[in-house]
C-alpha atoms as a printed R data frame, in Angstrom:
    type eleno elety resid chain resno       x       y      z
1   ATOM     1    CA   MET     A     1 180.875   4.928 52.926
2   ATOM     2    CA   ASN     A     2 178.554   7.811 51.568
3   ATOM     3    CA   LEU     A     3 178.328   8.041 47.952
4   ATOM     4    CA   LYS     A     4 175.328  10.978 48.196
5   ATOM     5    CA   GLU     A     5 177.853  13.509 46.657
6   ATOM     6    CA   ILE     A     6 179.177  12.072 43.914
7   ATOM     7    CA   LYS     A     7 177.245  13.761 41.198
8   ATOM     8    CA   GLU     A     8 178.142  11.960 39.258
9   ATOM     9    CA   LEU     A     9 175.897   8.961 39.434
10  ATOM    10    CA   SER     A    10 172.954  11.536 38.797
11  ATOM    11    CA   PHE     A    11 171.270  11.769 36.135
12  ATOM    12    CA   ILE     A    12 168.504  11.158 33.217
13  ATOM    13    CA   LYS     A    13 169.393  10.428 30.086
14  ATOM    14    CA   GLU     A    14 168.232   9.021 26.916
15  ATOM    15    CA   GLU     A    15 171.388   7.227 24.630
16  ATOM    16    CA   ASN     A    16 171.245   5.812 21.510
17  ATOM    17    CA   GLY     A    17 167.734   4.389 22.223
18  ATOM    18    CA   PHE     A    18 167.939   3.682 25.993
19  ATOM    19    CA   ILE     A    19 166.842   5.577 28.805
20  ATOM    20    CA   LYS     A    20 169.562   5.700 31.374
21  ATOM    21    CA   ILE     A    21 169.378   6.512 35.435
22  ATOM    22    CA   GLY     A    22 172.257   7.022 37.684
23  ATOM    23    CA   ALA     A    23 172.513   5.236 40.915
24  ATOM    24    CA   GLY     A    24 172.477   8.396 42.733
25  ATOM    25    CA   THR     A    25 169.053   9.798 41.288
26  ATOM    26    CA   THR     A    26 166.575  10.545 43.855
27  ATOM    27    CA   PHE     A    27 163.034   9.141 43.757
28  ATOM    28    CA   THR     A    28 161.664  12.945 43.488
29  ATOM    29    CA   GLU     A    29 164.229  13.274 40.251
30  ATOM    30    CA   ILE     A    30 162.354  10.199 38.961
31  ATOM    31    CA   CYS     A    31 159.147  12.011 39.467
32  ATOM    32    CA   ASN     A    32 159.685  15.177 37.469
33  ATOM    33    CA   SER     A    33 161.302  13.548 34.912
34  ATOM    34    CA   SER     A    34 158.984  14.306 31.585
35  ATOM    35    CA   LEU     A    35 160.935  12.512 30.257
36  ATOM    36    CA   LEU     A    36 160.639   9.650 31.911
37  ATOM    37    CA   GLN     A    37 156.347  10.374 32.035
38  ATOM    38    CA   GLU     A    38 156.575   9.896 28.495
39  ATOM    39    CA   ASN     A    39 159.462   6.406 28.295
40  ATOM    40    CA   ALA     A    40 158.489   4.808 31.652
41  ATOM    41    CA   VAL     A    41 155.018   5.467 33.557
42  ATOM    42    CA   ALA     A    42 155.377   2.286 35.585
43  ATOM    43    CA   LEU     A    43 158.569   3.795 37.391
44  ATOM    44    CA   VAL     A    44 157.205   7.260 37.626
45  ATOM    45    CA   GLN     A    45 154.019   5.667 39.492
46  ATOM    46    CA   ALA     A    46 156.421   3.386 41.803
47  ATOM    47    CA   CYS     A    47 158.724   6.317 42.758
48  ATOM    48    CA   SER     A    48 156.177   8.085 43.327
49  ATOM    49    CA   LYS     A    49 154.999   5.881 46.038
50  ATOM    50    CA   ILE     A    50 157.953   4.986 47.869
51  ATOM    51    CA   GLY     A    51 158.046   6.469 52.028
52  ATOM    52    CA   SER     A    52 157.567  10.265 52.058
53  ATOM    53    CA   THR     A    53 157.847  13.477 50.144
54  ATOM    54    CA   GLN     A    54 161.287  13.647 52.680
55  ATOM    55    CA   ILE     A    55 162.437  10.437 51.845
56  ATOM    56    CA   ARG     A    56 161.787  10.561 47.976
57  ATOM    57    CA   ASN     A    57 163.984  13.721 48.129
58  ATOM    58    CA   LEU     A    58 166.980  12.314 49.943
59  ATOM    59    CA   GLY     A    59 166.137   8.228 49.065
60  ATOM    60    CA   THR     A    60 167.935   7.525 45.487
61  ATOM    61    CA   VAL     A    61 167.336   4.460 42.991
62  ATOM    62    CA   GLY     A    62 170.768   2.759 43.283
63  ATOM    63    CA   GLY     A    63 169.612   2.493 47.062
64  ATOM    64    CA   ASN     A    64 166.329   1.083 46.535
65  ATOM    65    CA   VAL     A    65 167.879  -1.532 44.318
66  ATOM    66    CA   VAL     A    66 170.580  -3.122 46.041
67  ATOM    67    CA   THR     A    67 169.237  -3.196 49.684
68  ATOM    68    CA   GLY     A    68 167.628  -6.147 47.725
69  ATOM    69    CA   SER     A    69 164.280  -6.075 49.845
70  ATOM    70    CA   ALA     A    70 161.658  -8.241 47.961
71  ATOM    71    CA   CYS     A    71 158.836  -5.395 48.450
72  ATOM    72    CA   ALA     A    72 161.057  -2.398 47.084
73  ATOM    73    CA   ASP     A    73 159.556  -0.748 44.604
74  ATOM    74    CA   SER     A    74 161.148   0.680 41.811
75  ATOM    75    CA   VAL     A    75 162.172  -2.842 41.736
76  ATOM    76    CA   SER     A    76 159.099  -4.094 40.513
77  ATOM    77    CA   ALA     A    77 158.752  -1.861 37.689
78  ATOM    78    CA   PHE     A    78 162.640  -2.013 36.588
79  ATOM    79    CA   THR     A    79 162.085  -5.989 36.144
80  ATOM    80    CA   ALA     A    80 158.951  -5.165 33.845
81  ATOM    81    CA   PHE     A    81 161.203  -3.057 31.796
82  ATOM    82    CA   ASP     A    82 163.566  -5.643 31.601
83  ATOM    83    CA   SER     A    83 166.229  -3.051 33.109
84  ATOM    84    CA   VAL     A    84 170.047  -3.896 33.010
85  ATOM    85    CA   ALA     A    85 171.861  -2.927 35.963
86  ATOM    86    CA   VAL     A    86 175.944  -1.348 35.661
87  ATOM    87    CA   LEU     A    87 178.581  -2.424 38.591
88  ATOM    88    CA   LYS     A    88 181.879  -1.003 38.852
89  ATOM    89    CA   SER     A    89 184.699  -1.760 40.956
90  ATOM    90    CA   SER     A    90 188.852  -1.753 40.325
91  ATOM    91    CA   LYS     A    91 188.655  -4.470 38.272
92  ATOM    92    CA   GLY     A    92 185.739  -3.125 35.798
93  ATOM    93    CA   SER     A    93 182.795  -2.949 35.097
94  ATOM    94    CA   ARG     A    94 179.653  -5.491 34.452
95  ATOM    95    CA   GLU     A    95 176.524  -5.600 33.636
96  ATOM    96    CA   VAL     A    96 173.217  -7.831 34.406
97  ATOM    97    CA   LEU     A    97 169.736  -8.519 34.576
98  ATOM    98    CA   ILE     A    98 167.827  -6.539 37.382
99  ATOM    99    CA   ALA     A    99 165.885  -9.775 36.934
100 ATOM   100    CA   ASP     A   100 168.837 -11.831 37.756
101 ATOM   101    CA   PHE     A   101 170.408  -9.739 40.341
102 ATOM   102    CA   PHE     A   102 168.543 -11.431 43.473
103 ATOM   103    CA   THR     A   103 169.670 -14.656 43.580
104 ATOM   104    CA   PRO     A   104 168.607 -16.581 46.425
105 ATOM   105    CA   ILE     A   105 171.396 -17.501 49.809
106 ATOM   106    CA   GLU     A   106 170.601 -19.925 51.874
107 ATOM   107    CA   ILE     A   107 171.669 -19.082 55.344
108 ATOM   108    CA   GLU     A   108 174.385 -21.232 57.317
109 ATOM   109    CA   ASP     A   109 173.633 -23.570 60.029
110 ATOM   110    CA   ALA     A   110 176.127 -21.652 61.902
111 ATOM   111    CA   CYS     A   111 174.564 -18.248 61.714
112 ATOM   112    CA   ALA     A   112 170.709 -19.212 62.369
113 ATOM   113    CA   SER     A   113 170.097 -15.808 63.336
114 ATOM   114    CA   CYS     A   114 171.714 -13.288 60.752
115 ATOM   115    CA   LYS     A   115 170.385 -12.657 57.490
116 ATOM   116    CA   GLN     A   116 172.121 -12.501 54.671
117 ATOM   117    CA   SER     A   117 171.793 -10.260 51.553
118 ATOM   118    CA   ILE     A   118 170.371 -11.967 48.407
119 ATOM   119    CA   VAL     A   119 171.543  -8.908 46.350
120 ATOM   120    CA   GLY     A   120 173.908  -9.899 43.271
121 ATOM   121    CA   ILE     A   121 177.211  -7.578 44.030
122 ATOM   122    CA   GLU     A   122 180.530  -8.387 45.262
123 ATOM   123    CA   LYS     A   123 181.724  -6.087 48.304
124 ATOM   124    CA   ASP     A   124 184.027  -4.234 46.244
125 ATOM   125    CA   GLU     A   125 181.301  -3.017 43.455
126 ATOM   126    CA   ILE     A   126 179.052  -0.106 43.466
127 ATOM   127    CA   LEU     A   127 175.898   0.623 40.923
128 ATOM   128    CA   VAL     A   128 176.346   2.907 38.650
129 ATOM   129    CA   GLU     A   129 173.400   2.684 36.846
130 ATOM   130    CA   VAL     A   130 170.494   1.190 35.516
131 ATOM   131    CA   TYR     A   131 169.846   1.075 31.778
132 ATOM   132    CA   PHE     A   132 166.352   0.109 30.044
133 ATOM   133    CA   LYS     A   133 165.101   0.113 26.146
134 ATOM   134    CA   LYS     A   134 163.389   3.929 25.306
135 ATOM   135    CA   SER     A   135 159.377   2.762 24.793
136 ATOM   136    CA   GLU     A   136 158.416   2.199 21.463
137 ATOM   137    CA   ASP     A   137 154.944   3.626 19.578
138 ATOM   138    CA   ASN     A   138 152.003   2.064 21.543
139 ATOM   139    CA   GLU     A   139 153.820   0.162 24.633
140 ATOM   140    CA   PHE     A   140 152.521   1.582 27.552
141 ATOM   141    CA   SER     A   141 153.348   0.576 31.524
142 ATOM   142    CA   ALA     A   142 151.725   0.651 34.673
143 ATOM   143    CA   PHE     A   143 152.086   0.121 38.771
144 ATOM   144    CA   ARG     A   144 150.022  -0.579 41.453
145 ATOM   145    CA   LYS     A   145 151.026  -0.701 44.890
146 ATOM   146    CA   LEU     A   146 149.400  -2.356 48.031
147 ATOM   147    CA   GLY     A   147 150.012  -1.341 51.188
148 ATOM   148    CA   LYS     A   148 148.670  -0.234 54.567
149 ATOM   149    CA   ARG     A   149 148.993   3.443 54.586
150 ATOM   150    CA   ARG     A   150 149.256   5.748 51.596
151 ATOM   151    CA   ALA     A   151 152.013   7.289 52.853
152 ATOM   152    CA   LEU     A   152 155.462   5.295 54.733
153 ATOM   153    CA   ALA     A   153 153.795   2.196 53.799
154 ATOM   154    CA   LYS     A   154 155.877  -1.086 53.493
155 ATOM   155    CA   SER     A   155 154.421  -2.529 50.432
156 ATOM   156    CA   ILE     A   156 152.541  -5.785 50.839
157 ATOM   157    CA   MET     A   157 152.018  -6.352 47.064
158 ATOM   158    CA   THR     A   158 153.583  -4.319 43.949
159 ATOM   159    CA   VAL     A   159 152.688  -5.378 40.456
160 ATOM   160    CA   GLY     A   160 154.556  -3.166 37.494
161 ATOM   161    CA   MET     A   161 153.226  -4.106 33.569
162 ATOM   162    CA   VAL     A   162 154.553  -3.060 30.176
163 ATOM   163    CA   VAL     A   163 152.191  -3.775 27.309
164 ATOM   164    CA   LYS     A   164 152.958  -3.621 23.329
165 ATOM   165    CA   LEU     A   165 149.729  -3.212 21.279
166 ATOM   166    CA   GLY     A   166 149.674  -3.833 17.535
167 ATOM   167    CA   GLU     A   167 147.099  -1.581 15.495
168 ATOM   168    CA   ASP     A   168 144.201  -4.484 15.545
169 ATOM   169    CA   GLU     A   169 144.688  -3.557 19.625
170 ATOM   170    CA   VAL     A   170 146.157  -7.791 19.942
171 ATOM   171    CA   VAL     A   171 149.214  -7.814 22.248
172 ATOM   172    CA   LYS     A   172 152.504  -7.914 20.805
173 ATOM   173    CA   SER     A   173 154.234  -8.278 23.642
174 ATOM   174    CA   CYS     A   174 153.560  -8.069 27.377
175 ATOM   175    CA   SER     A   175 156.132  -7.861 30.800
176 ATOM   176    CA   LEU     A   176 154.223  -8.478 34.186
177 ATOM   177    CA   ALA     A   177 156.432  -8.094 37.192
178 ATOM   178    CA   LEU     A   178 155.636  -8.629 40.837
179 ATOM   179    CA   GLY     A   179 157.097  -7.780 44.010
180 ATOM   180    CA   ALA     A   180 156.636  -8.714 47.830
181 ATOM   181    CA   VAL     A   181 155.371 -11.857 47.007
182 ATOM   182    CA   GLY     A   182 158.335 -14.175 47.100
183 ATOM   183    CA   GLN     A   183 161.841 -13.397 48.102
184 ATOM   184    CA   HIS     A   184 162.690 -10.891 45.162
185 ATOM   185    CA   PRO     A   185 160.643  -9.465 42.430
186 ATOM   186    CA   TYR     A   186 160.116 -11.559 39.234
187 ATOM   187    CA   ARG     A   187 158.361 -12.203 36.020
188 ATOM   188    CA   VAL     A   188 155.383 -14.034 35.405
189 ATOM   189    CA   GLU     A   189 156.393 -15.562 32.105
190 ATOM   190    CA   SER     A   190 153.091 -18.096 31.975
191 ATOM   191    CA   ALA     A   191 150.953 -15.195 32.614
192 ATOM   192    CA   GLU     A   192 152.345 -13.318 29.812
193 ATOM   193    CA   LYS     A   193 151.836 -15.872 27.896
194 ATOM   194    CA   VAL     A   194 148.253 -16.013 28.138
195 ATOM   195    CA   ILE     A   195 148.236 -11.948 27.097
196 ATOM   196    CA   VAL     A   196 150.592 -12.043 24.378
197 ATOM   197    CA   GLY     A   197 148.326 -12.873 20.908
198 ATOM   198    CA   ASN     A   198 145.126 -11.737 22.372
199 ATOM   199    CA   LYS     A   199 143.093  -8.449 23.188
200 ATOM   200    CA   LEU     A   200 142.788  -7.433 26.481
201 ATOM   201    CA   ASP     A   201 139.532  -8.038 26.752
202 ATOM   202    CA   ASN     A   202 137.834  -9.050 29.791
203 ATOM   203    CA   ALA     A   203 138.337 -13.125 29.278
204 ATOM   204    CA   THR     A   204 141.586 -12.683 28.036
205 ATOM   205    CA   ILE     A   205 142.253 -10.762 31.538
206 ATOM   206    CA   GLU     A   206 141.012 -13.396 32.933
207 ATOM   207    CA   LYS     A   207 142.817 -15.978 32.732
208 ATOM   208    CA   CYS     A   208 145.647 -13.824 33.534
209 ATOM   209    CA   LEU     A   209 144.785 -13.387 36.790
210 ATOM   210    CA   GLU     A   210 143.861 -16.989 37.510
211 ATOM   211    CA   GLU     A   211 147.472 -17.406 36.189
212 ATOM   212    CA   VAL     A   212 149.118 -14.932 38.434
213 ATOM   213    CA   SER     A   213 146.907 -15.761 41.321
214 ATOM   214    CA   ASP     A   214 148.305 -19.625 41.006
215 ATOM   215    CA   ILE     A   215 152.453 -18.494 40.713
216 ATOM   216    CA   VAL     A   216 151.741 -16.309 43.747
217 ATOM   217    CA   VAL     A   217 150.344 -19.560 45.675
218 ATOM   218    CA   GLN     A   218 153.402 -21.767 44.218
219 ATOM   219    CA   ASN     A   219 155.863 -18.916 45.743
220 ATOM   220    CA   ILE     A   220 154.467 -18.455 49.099
221 ATOM   221    CA   GLY     A   221 151.996 -20.976 49.422
222 ATOM   222    CA   ALA     A   222 153.191 -21.988 53.065
223 ATOM   223    CA   ARG     A   223 152.947 -18.544 54.172
224 ATOM   224    CA   ALA     A   224 150.459 -17.110 56.442
225 ATOM   225    CA   SER     A   225 149.841 -14.232 53.795
226 ATOM   226    CA   CYS     A   226 149.222 -16.598 50.932
227 ATOM   227    CA   PRO     A   227 145.178 -16.666 51.208
228 ATOM   228    CA   PHE     A   228 145.435 -12.859 51.251
229 ATOM   229    CA   LYS     A   229 147.812 -12.375 48.545
230 ATOM   230    CA   LYS     A   230 146.375 -14.991 46.184
231 ATOM   231    CA   GLU     A   231 142.974 -13.009 46.256
232 ATOM   232    CA   SER     A   232 143.893  -9.633 46.118
233 ATOM   233    CA   VAL     A   233 147.029 -10.319 43.479
234 ATOM   234    CA   LYS     A   234 144.211 -10.240 40.857
235 ATOM   235    CA   GLY     A   235 142.308  -6.521 41.835
236 ATOM   236    CA   ILE     A   236 146.320  -4.922 41.995
237 ATOM   237    CA   VAL     A   237 147.062  -6.800 38.000
238 ATOM   238    CA   ARG     A   238 143.557  -5.963 36.931
239 ATOM   239    CA   GLU     A   239 143.822  -2.182 38.353
240 ATOM   240    CA   VAL     A   240 147.301  -2.067 36.134
241 ATOM   241    CA   ILE     A   241 145.981  -3.778 33.187
242 ATOM   242    CA   GLU     A   242 143.121  -1.056 32.684
243 ATOM   243    CA   SER     A   243 145.288   2.152 33.631
244 ATOM   244    CA   ILE     A   244 146.963   0.489 30.590
245 ATOM   245    CA   ARG     A   245 143.993   0.235 28.388
246 ATOM   246    CA   ILE     A   246 143.036   3.825 29.726
247 ATOM   247    CA   GLN     A   247 146.225   5.008 28.753
248 ATOM   248    CA   SER     A   248 146.233   3.274 25.416
249 ATOM   249    CA   LEU     A   249 142.680   5.077 24.523
250 ATOM   250    CA   GLN     A   250 144.055   8.623 24.850
């Protein structure tokens, strides 16, 4: 079923302190939105890295979310923003955190070669919108993607981060999300705790990088890609933090 022509699913708006994005909104529309450029830099950066110009012109944020891909670029950014997905069916509507939207499902023995969706959406539901809080003063975000090419590249790893700083440059809150290093994007709460209550100085950053690397090992330690990813994640997270530091000085 093609939902592309349902114009009511395509919107970007601010409402009661929240930024709301329709599931039918294209990646290009997200990248060009001044509202999102001001309030969700990480999401804009993530959507600008998806596929090619043609794909961004046609592809929608709803499709990127509900496919359930571990390396969906927008999802790690949405996870960092504590975004909420709004689902509707003939029975009504419900809301679920993007972070809780992806639930691993074990493949049954009778279908050992089958791939089952890990997306928490029912057969009779559609994703209507995704929303998150509008950014506050001294709140900054950034996203980085590791891929083999500049375009049309499947993500090897993605990192989304949102940080709020106090007047003394001490981190008041932090949200750090990883993609493509597990079955689904997820928050790295142990690394967030390393940052909160401290300044983004070299010592804090190094502790954060080591913690993120340890979490990668815990999640994909058995995979052949682990030795590469546990080291490369440090460089990607460092770039994200540096981008946030630069934004805070402007």
